N, C-alpha and C positions, 0 to 999 in steps of 0.2 A: 880387433879394432884397435889401432894405434894412431895417435895423433898428438901434436903439440899445438895445433891451431884448430881446435874442435870446440864448438859451442854445445856442450852436453845438454843444457836446458832446452835449447832450441831443438836439438835432435829429439829429445824425449817428447817435446810438444807435438812433433810430427809423427810420432809412433802411435800405436793403438792404445795408448794410455787414456786417450779420449779427453784430455784436459790440457789447457795451457800449463806450462811448467816455468816457474819463476825461480831464479838462482838467488837464494837468500843465505848462501854460505859465507859471504864476505871474503871469500878467497879471490885473489887477483893474480894476474899474470898467467902465462901459459904453464901447463903441466904436461908432462910426458908420461903416458901410461900405456900398458898393454893389457888387454882384457882378452881372456881365453874363454870361449863359450862352452867348452866341454873338455874333459880330460884328454890329453894327447893320446892319439892311437886308439880312441874309442868311438868307432863309427856309429854305434847304437845311441850313445849319449849325445853326440853331435846331431844326429838326425832328429832325436827327441827335441832338442833346443830349437833347431831350425823349424820343425813343425810347429812348435809353440809360438815362435815368432811369426810365422806365416798365418797362424790362426788368430793372431792378435791377443795372445795371452799377456796381459800386463805384468804378471808375476815374474816373467823373464826379466823385465827391466827393473823391477824392485829388488830382485835377487842380485842382479848385476850391480846396482848401486850400493847394495849392502856390502858386497865384496870390496867396494871402493871406500867404505866407511861413510857413505851418504844415505839419506832416506828421503822418501816422498812423504809429505804431509798434505792432507787435503784441508784446504782453507777456503772460506768464503771471501770473495773480494769484489769490488766494483770493477767492471770492465767496460771499455768503450765498445759499442756495437753500431753497426750501420744497419738500419731497418728500412726496407723498401716496402711501402704500403701498397703501391700498385704500379703497373707497367702498361703503357699503351703504345700502339704503333704510331709513328709520326704521320700526320696528314699532310697532303700536298697544299702548298700555299697558293 
């Protein structure tokens, strides 16, 4: 995965981590990075990582962040939520 216009926090929020991810690094501007999911020419290692991603194993992402010098911390925060109490079909006027 390589990108200079990539919102890592947003991407991680949409993965099987199962929680919103908020960027609190204070880092600004685009960064160019290349991330290799497995050692080159190691099909077994690559298959293992791809399987973990497909199964939703969040440790894949925490390991990836660790390689970038970042970490995920679980915190309690207030969040805005839309709650729908009930739904009814419209009636004819």
